[in-house]
MARFI-461328 format. One record per residue (C-alpha): x, y, z; residue number from 1. Coordinates in steps of 0.1 Angstrom, whole numbers, plus 2048, in hexadecimal, padded with zeros to 3 digits. Each point is the difference from the previous one (the first is absolute). Layout:
! MARFI-461328
X, Y, Z, NUM
...
! end
This chain:
! MARFI-461328
872, B52, EA4, 1
81B, 7EF, 7FA, 2
800, 7DA, 7EE, 3
80A, 7F1, 821, 4
7E3, 810, 813, 5
7E8, 7F3, 7E9, 6
80B, 7DD, 7FF, 7
7FF, 801, 826, 8
7DD, 80D, 7FF, 9
7F7, 7E6, 7E7, 10
80F, 7E5, 817, 11
7F1, 80D, 81E, 12
7DD, 7FF, 7F0, 13
7FF, 7DB, 7F8, 14
813, 7F7, 821, 15
7E9, 7EA, 819, 16
801, 7FB, 823, 17
7FC, 7DB, 80A, 18
7DF, 80C, 80F, 19
7F2, 809, 7DC, 20
810, 7E2, 7F0, 21
7E8, 7EB, 81A, 22
7E4, 814, 7FB, 23
800, 800, 7DD, 24
808, 7DC, 7FB, 25
7E3, 7F8, 816, 26
7E7, 814, 7EA, 27
811, 7EF, 7E1, 28
7F3, 7DD, 813, 29
7DD, 80F, 807, 30
7FC, 808, 7DB, 31
7F4, 7E6, 7EC, 32
7F9, 801, 7D8, 33
7DE, 7F8, 7F1, 34
800, 7E8, 7E1, 35
7E9, 801, 7E6, 36
7ED, 7E2, 809, 37
7FB, 80D, 827, 38
7F7, 822, 7F4, 39
7E5, 7F1, 7EA, 40
7F2, 7EA, 81E, 41
7FC, 81D, 817, 42
7ED, 812, 7E5, 43
7ED, 7E4, 7F8, 44
7F4, 7FC, 826, 45
7F9, 823, 7FF, 46
7E9, 7F9, 7E1, 47
7E1, 7F2, 817, 48
7EB, 7F1, 7E3, 49
81C, 7EE, 7EE, 50
80C, 7F1, 822, 51
7DF, 7F9, 80C, 52
800, 7EC, 7DD, 53
821, 7F1, 807, 54
7F5, 7F0, 823, 55
7DF, 7F1, 7F0, 56
812, 7F0, 7E6, 57
818, 7F3, 81B, 58
7E6, 7F4, 815, 59
7EB, 7F2, 7E2, 60
820, 7EE, 7F2, 61
809, 7F3, 823, 62
7DB, 7F4, 806, 63
802, 7ED, 7E0, 64
825, 7F0, 804, 65
7F3, 7F0, 824, 66
7E0, 7F4, 7F0, 67
806, 7DB, 80D, 68
804, 80D, 826, 69
7E0, 815, 7FE, 70
7E1, 7EF, 811, 71
7E9, 804, 7E2, 72
7ED, 7E4, 7EE, 73
80C, 7EB, 7E2, 74
801, 813, 7E0, 75
7F5, 7E2, 7EF, 76
7E6, 7ED, 818, 77
7E1, 7FC, 7F4, 78
7DB, 7FE, 816, 79
7E0, 7F5, 7F4, 80
7EF, 822, 7FD, 81
7E9, 804, 7E4, 82
807, 826, 7FF, 83
81D, 818, 805, 84
7FD, 80A, 825, 85
7FD, 827, 808, 86
81A, 80F, 81A, 87
7F3, 7FB, 823, 88
80A, 816, 820, 89
817, 7F4, 81D, 90
7E4, 7F8, 817, 91
7E8, 7EF, 7E7, 92
7FB, 7D8, 800, 93
812, 7EE, 7E2, 94
7E4, 7F8, 7E5, 95
7F2, 7E2, 802, 96
80C, 7E6, 7E2, 97
7E3, 7F2, 7E9, 98
808, 7DB, 80D, 99
81C, 7F4, 818, 100
822, 7FD, 7F7, 101
812, 7E1, 7FB, 102
80B, 7EE, 822, 103
81F, 810, 811, 104
7FE, 81D, 7E5, 105
7ED, 81B, 814, 106
807, 818, 81E, 107
7F7, 7F4, 81E, 108
807, 822, 813, 109
7F9, 822, 7F9, 110
801, 822, 810, 111
7E5, 810, 7E8, 112
80F, 80B, 7E2, 113
821, 809, 80C, 114
812, 7E0, 804, 115
7FA, 7DB, 7FD, 116
810, 7DD, 7FE, 117
7F4, 7FA, 7DB, 118
824, 800, 7ED, 119
7FE, 7E6, 7EA, 120
826, 7FB, 7FC, 121
7FB, 7E2, 817, 122
808, 7DA, 804, 123
7DE, 7F0, 80C, 124
801, 7DE, 814, 125
7E4, 7EC, 807, 126
7FB, 7EB, 81E, 127
7E4, 7E8, 809, 128
7F3, 809, 823, 129
7E8, 7F1, 816, 130
7F7, 820, 810, 131
80B, 825, 806, 132
81A, 7F7, 81B, 133
812, 7E7, 7E9, 134
800, 81A, 7E5, 135
80F, 81A, 817, 136
81A, 7E8, 810, 137
809, 7F8, 7D6, 138
801, 826, 7F9, 139
81B, 804, 81E, 140
815, 7E2, 7F3, 141
800, 80F, 7DE, 142
80B, 820, 80C, 143
81D, 7F0, 813, 144
80D, 7ED, 7E1, 145
7FA, 81D, 7E6, 146
810, 81A, 817, 147
7E0, 818, 7F5, 148
7DE, 809, 810, 149
7E6, 7F2, 7F0, 150
7DA, 805, 7F8, 151
7E5, 7E5, 807, 152
7E0, 7FB, 7EF, 153
7EA, 7E1, 80C, 154
7E6, 7F0, 7E6, 155
7ED, 7E3, 803, 156
809, 7E4, 7E9, 157
7EA, 7F2, 7E6, 158
7F5, 7DF, 801, 159
815, 7F7, 81B, 160
7FF, 7DA, 809, 161
7F2, 7F5, 821, 162
81F, 800, 81D, 163
816, 815, 7EA, 164
809, 824, 806, 165
7DC, 816, 7F9, 166
816, 81F, 7FB, 167
81C, 80D, 7E9, 168
814, 81C, 80E, 169
814, 816, 7E5, 170
81F, 810, 810, 171
811, 81B, 7EC, 172
822, 80D, 804, 173
811, 81B, 7E8, 174
814, 7EF, 7E5, 175
822, 7FC, 7FA, 176
813, 7EF, 7E6, 177
80D, 7E4, 815, 178
7DC, 7F5, 807, 179
7FA, 7F2, 7DC, 180
80F, 7DC, 7F9, 181
81B, 802, 7E7, 182
81C, 7EA, 7F5, 183
823, 80C, 803, 184
819, 7F0, 7E4, 185
820, 7F3, 812, 186
820, 7FD, 7ED, 187
80C, 7DB, 7FC, 188
820, 7EF, 7F4, 189
7F2, 7F1, 7E0, 190
808, 816, 7E2, 191
7FF, 7F2, 7DB, 192
7F5, 80C, 7DC, 193
7DB, 806, 7F3, 194
7FD, 7F6, 7DA, 195
7E1, 811, 7F3, 196
7F6, 7FF, 7D9, 197
7DF, 7FE, 7EE, 198
7F1, 7EB, 7E2, 199
7E3, 805, 7E9, 200
7E3, 7E7, 80B, 201
7ED, 805, 7E2, 202
81D, 7F6, 7E7, 203
804, 7E0, 817, 204
7DE, 7F8, 7FD, 205
7FF, 804, 7DB, 206
820, 7EA, 7FD, 207
7EA, 7E0, 80A, 208
7E9, 7FB, 7E3, 209
7DE, 7EA, 806, 210
7FF, 7E4, 7E6, 211
7DA, 7FD, 7FE, 212
7FB, 828, 7FB, 213
81A, 7F9, 7E7, 214
7EC, 7EA, 7E6, 215
7E3, 813, 806, 216
810, 81E, 7F5, 217
80B, 7F2, 7E0, 218
7DD, 7F5, 7FB, 219
7F2, 824, 806, 220
81A, 80F, 7E7, 221
7F6, 7E8, 7E3, 222
7DC, 806, 806, 223
800, 827, 808, 224
820, 80C, 7EF, 225
81F, 80E, 811, 226
802, 809, 822, 227
80A, 821, 811, 228
827, 808, 7FB, 229
811, 7EA, 819, 230
81C, 81A, 805, 231
7EB, 813, 817, 232
80D, 7F8, 825, 233
7EC, 804, 820, 234
80E, 81C, 819, 235
81A, 7F4, 81B, 236
7F4, 7ED, 81D, 237
81E, 807, 815, 238
80A, 7EB, 820, 239
81B, 807, 818, 240
817, 7E4, 80F, 241
818, 803, 81B, 242
819, 7E6, 80C, 243
812, 804, 821, 244
81E, 7F5, 80E, 245
808, 808, 822, 246
81D, 7F5, 817, 247
80D, 805, 823, 248
824, 80F, 806, 249
80D, 7D9, 804, 250
7F0, 7F7, 7DF, 251
7E5, 7ED, 80A, 252
7E1, 806, 7EE, 253
7DE, 809, 80D, 254
7E8, 7E7, 803, 255
7E1, 802, 7EB, 256
7EC, 7EA, 814, 257
7FC, 818, 818, 258
7EB, 814, 7EA, 259
7D9, 7F7, 7F8, 260
7F2, 81E, 7EC, 261
80E, 81E, 7F4, 262
7F2, 826, 7F4, 263
811, 81D, 7EB, 264
7FE, 826, 804, 265
810, 80A, 7E2, 266
7F0, 824, 7F9, 267
823, 810, 7F5, 268
823, 7F5, 7FE, 269
802, 7F6, 822, 270
7F3, 7DB, 806, 271
7F6, 7F1, 81F, 272
7FB, 7DB, 800, 273
7E8, 7F2, 820, 274
807, 7DB, 808, 275
7E9, 7F1, 819, 276
80F, 7EC, 81B, 277
7F7, 7D9, 7FD, 278
803, 800, 829, 279
7F0, 81F, 812, 280
816, 80C, 81A, 281
7F3, 817, 81A, 282
80C, 826, 7FA, 283
80D, 7FA, 7D9, 284
7F1, 806, 7E2, 285
805, 7F7, 7DD, 286
825, 801, 7EF, 287
806, 81D, 7E9, 288
819, 801, 7E2, 289
806, 822, 7F2, 290
813, 809, 7E4, 291
7FD, 821, 7E7, 292
7FC, 7F6, 7D9, 293
815, 813, 7E6, 294
7E1, 807, 7EE, 295
7DB, 7FF, 80D, 296
7E8, 7E5, 7EF, 297
7DD, 807, 7FD, 298
7F7, 7E1, 80C, 299
806, 7ED, 821, 300
80F, 7E2, 803, 301
7E7, 7DE, 7F9, 302
821, 7E7, 804, 303
815, 7FC, 820, 304
81C, 7E8, 801, 305
815, 801, 820, 306
822, 7EB, 7FF, 307
7F7, 7EA, 7E3, 308
7DD, 7F7, 80E, 309
7DE, 810, 7F2, 310
7EC, 80C, 81E, 311
7D9, 7FA, 803, 312
7EB, 818, 7F1, 313
818, 806, 7E0, 314
7F7, 7FA, 7DE, 315
812, 7E5, 7EB, 316
822, 808, 7F6, 317
800, 807, 7D8, 318
81D, 7F3, 7E9, 319
800, 821, 7ED, 320
818, 81C, 7F9, 321
805, 818, 81D, 322
7F9, 824, 7F8, 323
811, 81D, 811, 324
810, 7E9, 819, 325
810, 812, 81D, 326
815, 7F3, 81E, 327
804, 813, 81E, 328
80A, 7FE, 824, 329
7E5, 7F4, 817, 330
801, 7FB, 828, 331
7EA, 7EF, 817, 332
7F0, 80F, 81D, 333
7EF, 7EF, 81E, 334
7DE, 80F, 808, 335
7FD, 80A, 825, 336
7DF, 807, 80F, 337
7FB, 81F, 811, 338
7F5, 800, 825, 339
7E1, 813, 7FA, 340
7E8, 80E, 81C, 341
7E4, 7E6, 7F5, 342
81D, 7E2, 808, 343
80A, 812, 822, 344
7DD, 802, 80C, 345
7F9, 7DA, 7F6, 346
81E, 7F5, 812, 347
7F6, 816, 81F, 348
7DE, 7F1, 800, 349
808, 7DE, 7FE, 350
820, 801, 81B, 351
7E8, 814, 817, 352
7DB, 7FB, 7F6, 353
7E5, 819, 80E, 354
7E2, 7F1, 80D, 355
7E3, 802, 7E8, 356
812, 811, 7E5, 357
814, 7F5, 7E1, 358
813, 812, 7E8, 359
7F2, 7FB, 7DB, 360
815, 816, 7E7, 361
80B, 81F, 7F8, 362
7F6, 819, 7E2, 363
817, 81D, 7F6, 364
7F4, 821, 7F0, 365
816, 81C, 7F3, 366
7F2, 823, 801, 367
81F, 80E, 7EA, 368
811, 7F7, 7DF, 369
81F, 7F0, 800, 370
81F, 815, 80E, 371
81B, 7FF, 7EA, 372
824, 80E, 800, 373
812, 818, 815, 374
7DE, 812, 803, 375
7F1, 7DE, 809, 376
816, 7FA, 81D, 377
7FD, 820, 811, 378
7D7, 7FC, 7FC, 379
806, 7DE, 812, 380
810, 811, 81D, 381
7E5, 81C, 802, 382
7E8, 7E5, 7FD, 383
80D, 7EC, 81B, 384
803, 822, 819, 385
7DA, 804, 7F7, 386
7F9, 7DD, 80C, 387
811, 807, 821, 388
7F2, 820, 807, 389
7DC, 7FB, 7F4, 390
7F7, 7DB, 7FA, 391
7E1, 7FD, 7EE, 392
7F3, 822, 806, 393
7F7, 81A, 7E7, 394
7F0, 81E, 7F8, 395
7DD, 7FE, 7F6, 396
7F2, 813, 7DE, 397
807, 81F, 804, 398
7FC, 80E, 7DC, 399
7E9, 7E2, 7F6, 400
805, 7E4, 7E8, 401
800, 7F6, 7DD, 402
7E5, 7EA, 7ED, 403
813, 7E0, 80B, 404
804, 80C, 823, 405
822, 80D, 801, 406
80E, 81A, 818, 407
802, 822, 7EC, 408
819, 810, 817, 409
816, 7E1, 7FF, 410
7FE, 800, 7DA, 411
809, 824, 7FE, 412
81F, 7FA, 818, 413
80E, 7E2, 7EF, 414
7F7, 812, 7DA, 415
813, 81D, 80D, 416
820, 7EA, 807, 417
800, 7F1, 7DF, 418
7FB, 823, 7EF, 419
81C, 80D, 813, 420
813, 7E4, 7F7, 421
7F9, 805, 7DE, 422
808, 824, 801, 423
821, 7FD, 813, 424
80E, 7E8, 7E8, 425
7F6, 80F, 7DF, 426
80B, 820, 80E, 427
821, 7F3, 809, 428
803, 7EF, 7DA, 429
7F4, 824, 7F3, 430
81C, 811, 815, 431
81F, 7E8, 7F9, 432
7F8, 7FE, 7D8, 433
7F4, 824, 7FC, 434
81B, 811, 814, 435
81D, 7EB, 7F1, 436
7F2, 805, 7DE, 437
7FC, 827, 7FF, 438
81F, 807, 816, 439
816, 7EC, 7E8, 440
7EE, 810, 7E4, 441
803, 825, 80B, 442
826, 7FA, 809, 443
80A, 7F1, 7DF, 444
7EF, 81B, 7EA, 445
807, 801, 7DB, 446
7F4, 7E3, 7EA, 447
7FC, 7E9, 81D, 448
7E7, 817, 812, 449
7EB, 805, 7E0, 450
7FF, 7DD, 7F8, 451
7F3, 7F3, 823, 452
7E8, 81E, 802, 453
7F2, 7F3, 7D9, 454
7FB, 7DB, 814, 455
7EF, 812, 81B, 456
7E7, 812, 7E5, 457
7F7, 7E1, 7ED, 458
7FB, 7ED, 823, 459
7EB, 820, 809, 460
7EA, 7F8, 7DC, 461
7F6, 7DB, 80F, 462
7DD, 7FC, 810, 463
80D, 7F1, 822, 464
7DF, 7F5, 809, 465
7FE, 7E8, 7E4, 466
825, 7F5, 804, 467
7F8, 7F7, 824, 468
7E1, 7EF, 7FA, 469
810, 7E9, 7E6, 470
81F, 7F8, 813, 471
7EB, 7F9, 820, 472
7EA, 7EB, 7EA, 473
81D, 7EE, 7EF, 474
811, 7F8, 822, 475
7E1, 7EE, 808, 476
808, 7E8, 7E5, 477
825, 7FA, 80C, 478
7F9, 802, 829, 479
80F, 7DB, 804, 480
820, 807, 7E9, 481
807, 823, 811, 482
7FD, 7F1, 826, 483
815, 7E2, 7F7, 484
81E, 80E, 7ED, 485
7FF, 826, 810, 486
7EE, 7FF, 821, 487
7E8, 81B, 7F4, 488
7D9, 7FE, 806, 489
7E4, 813, 7F1, 490
803, 817, 81C, 491
823, 809, 800, 492
7FF, 805, 7D8, 493
7E2, 817, 803, 494
817, 818, 81C, 495
81C, 800, 7E6, 496
7EC, 80B, 7DF, 497
7ED, 817, 814, 498
824, 813, 80D, 499
80C, 7F9, 7DD, 500
7E8, 818, 7ED, 501
801, 81C, 81A, 502
828, 809, 7FD, 503
7FA, 814, 7DE, 504
7F6, 823, 812, 505
818, 7F8, 81A, 506
81D, 7FF, 7E5, 507
7F8, 821, 7F3, 508
7FA, 811, 820, 509
822, 7F4, 80B, 510
811, 808, 7DD, 511
7F7, 826, 804, 512
80E, 803, 823, 513
820, 7EE, 7F1, 514
804, 819, 7E4, 515
7FE, 81C, 819, 516
81B, 7F0, 816, 517
818, 7F2, 7E9, 518
815, 81D, 7F8, 519
800, 80F, 821, 520
823, 803, 817, 521
7FC, 7DF, 814, 522
7FA, 7ED, 7E1, 523
820, 80D, 7EF, 524
812, 7FD, 81D, 525
7FA, 7DC, 803, 526
809, 7FB, 7D9, 527
821, 814, 803, 528
80D, 7EB, 81F, 529
7F5, 7E1, 7E9, 530
7E0, 7F3, 80B, 531
7EF, 7E5, 7EC, 532
7DF, 803, 7EF, 533
7EE, 7E7, 818, 534
813, 812, 81D, 535
7F2, 823, 7F8, 536
7DE, 7EF, 7F8, 537
7FB, 7EF, 81D, 538
814, 817, 819, 539
7FB, 822, 7F6, 540
7DF, 801, 7E8, 541
7E9, 7EB, 80F, 542
7FF, 809, 824, 543
7FD, 822, 7F4, 544
7DF, 7F9, 7ED, 545
7F0, 7EB, 81C, 546
7ED, 81B, 80B, 547
7EB, 805, 7E2, 548
800, 7DC, 7FE, 549
7F0, 7FD, 820, 550
7E5, 81B, 7FA, 551
7F7, 7EE, 7E0, 552
7FE, 7DD, 810, 553
7E2, 80E, 817, 554
7F0, 807, 7DC, 555
808, 7DB, 7F3, 556
7F2, 7EE, 81A, 557
7DF, 80B, 7FE, 558
7FE, 7F9, 7DA, 559
80D, 7DD, 806, 560
7E4, 7FB, 81E, 561
7E7, 80A, 7E8, 562
80D, 7EB, 7E2, 563
801, 7E2, 816, 564
7DE, 807, 80C, 565
7F6, 804, 7DB, 566
810, 7DE, 7F7, 567
7F1, 7EE, 81E, 568
7E1, 80C, 7F9, 569
805, 7F2, 7DA, 570
807, 7E0, 810, 571
828, 7FF, 7F2, 572
80E, 80A, 823, 573
7FC, 7F3, 821, 574
7F0, 7DC, 802, 575
7EC, 7F5, 819, 576
7FD, 7F6, 81D, 577
818, 81E, 805, 578
7F1, 81D, 7FF, 579
809, 827, 7F3, 580
7EE, 81F, 7FD, 581
7FA, 7F6, 7DD, 582
7EA, 7E3, 809, 583
7EF, 812, 81D, 584
7F5, 81B, 7E1, 585
7F1, 7E1, 7ED, 586
7EB, 7F6, 822, 587
7F8, 827, 7FD, 588
7F0, 7FD, 7E0, 589
7ED, 7E1, 805, 590
7EF, 811, 81F, 591
7F1, 81E, 7EE, 592
7E0, 7F2, 7F0, 593
7DD, 812, 7FB, 594
7EF, 7EC, 81A, 595
819, 806, 821, 596
823, 812, 805, 597
817, 7EE, 815, 598
812, 822, 807, 599
81A, 7F4, 818, 600
80C, 7EB, 7E3, 601
80A, 820, 7EE, 602
804, 81D, 81C, 603
81E, 7ED, 814, 604
816, 7F1, 7E7, 605
7FA, 823, 7F0, 606
80B, 813, 81E, 607
81E, 7EA, 802, 608
80E, 804, 7DD, 609
7F5, 825, 800, 610
80D, 80A, 820, 611
823, 7EF, 7F5, 612
802, 811, 7E0, 613
7F8, 81F, 80F, 614
81D, 7FC, 81A, 615
81C, 7F8, 7E7, 616
7F6, 81D, 7E8, 617
801, 819, 821, 618
821, 7EF, 80B, 619
80E, 807, 7DF, 620
7FA, 822, 7FD, 621
80C, 805, 822, 622
81F, 7EE, 7F5, 623
805, 815, 7E3, 624
802, 81D, 813, 625
813, 7F4, 81C, 626
81A, 7F4, 7E7, 627
803, 81F, 7EB, 628
823, 80D, 806, 629
7F5, 825, 7F8, 630
7EB, 7FB, 822, 631
81F, 7F7, 816, 632
801, 810, 821, 633
7DD, 80E, 7FA, 634
7E1, 7FA, 813, 635
! end
């Protein structure tokens, strides 16, 4: 065959008709490649045990996340039980208390042990009523003003004078932050300086000799011999003085005659002076002066001078040398009283009286610890949603109560929430430090790698349990200083400390993976085109070791959970009234005694912790198989 014939046969072989091009294009569009992560997800779903563990952890984490929304009892509400109550079936009647609860705190309706309206996060409003009809009318008025459903409890008033209402109606509504009275600080035009200093009161007192005592001292010296060394001085008795100069924008000074008495809140460098108004004004509270010292004093101010005038309740000014004088900027705020629920109800009953009913007062009971930070705002939203949906209704004691009458199921849910937050924060700290440290060490190699790994070896030799106990104990002594300067409370430091000790093994695991990747073709190609070390580390190295990192994280989380429980068990972890699984373990140990075993205090928390740890280990095993590149494309 000639060359021309061969060329023509080759061209005819690759020649495609328009129909063939359309067909091949359609097939190419229909074909979708599969990445390593999608293949891993497919294989994880086929692993039924690991996938069920993932679903269990997702459900358990979701329940813990929305704990404020769930209609479960308060985790810190105490009852009058003398002993821990065992679990009850849903259709059983709730166990009777040894004595009736305080007025307004007990349930008024229940559906056996399934539901009741005894939620102890409530605002209790007391109304003096002539009869049940007037009490019901007062309840309707309170529901109208509060905008929430209420529960009514009527009791006979003790020692009620003749002619007055013989009954007291306790109307309870779910508690909101806006129900409680509060004073809101509003800015004013008055600004100026605060001059703060201290003096030694002991030195001032010793500088004023007593003439009579001087003569007697000479006589005693002559008779009995020389006295003790006069150079020995007493310990300083520090007194703090504050002088304020406040003016408005026009230069007019603030009138000190508007103030009667004053008080000070000076626990840290942030100082607040409360100036009581001379003429009480409806809806207004005290004046508030705020400033921040450069260095905190151990004692609070005992003398206050405002625009040259000594305020009532101050110690006299002492003509002595100031010590550690500080001049800082100060601002005057006007205290505005919050229009709380009690104030609104009082106005409502006065403007539109109810026959036979008179509003007495309000009492607020919070069933939770204060919610703080971003998580706290999220919890407030969930709590408001719970109030709208469920009101005062809550579940019964399905898992029993502890020795103080607190619901065990609620404490397990809230304890898991605390433990999960500790695990996530500590694991993220471990992930951030360990991955970057190990990846950088493996990538650099040589002396740098050797030095960094010797640092890890030295840290491995330290008994971290004693270090953590020492740090947490030390932090307790400087808690105020840390909160004032860095905004770190004991709980945040607790999270960081736990995370900071679990990065060592992560660093070694990542370093081993990086050593096997650093000389591969794609890393050499990145070096050739001029990629920097940081770009190679963050763009090429770290993404390729994430699979082993994720697997190891599933093993780190159970270790962190057990360590947190151990520290809380020792009293060095989460502080009451908050609850964690470690604190539940403390309750469980107290429940085991030779006389009677409260099995539910041991079994249910152990089941919660045990199933979570088992699910994490099963999920880690499944992820190891799913993310193995050697198994890609296989079932």
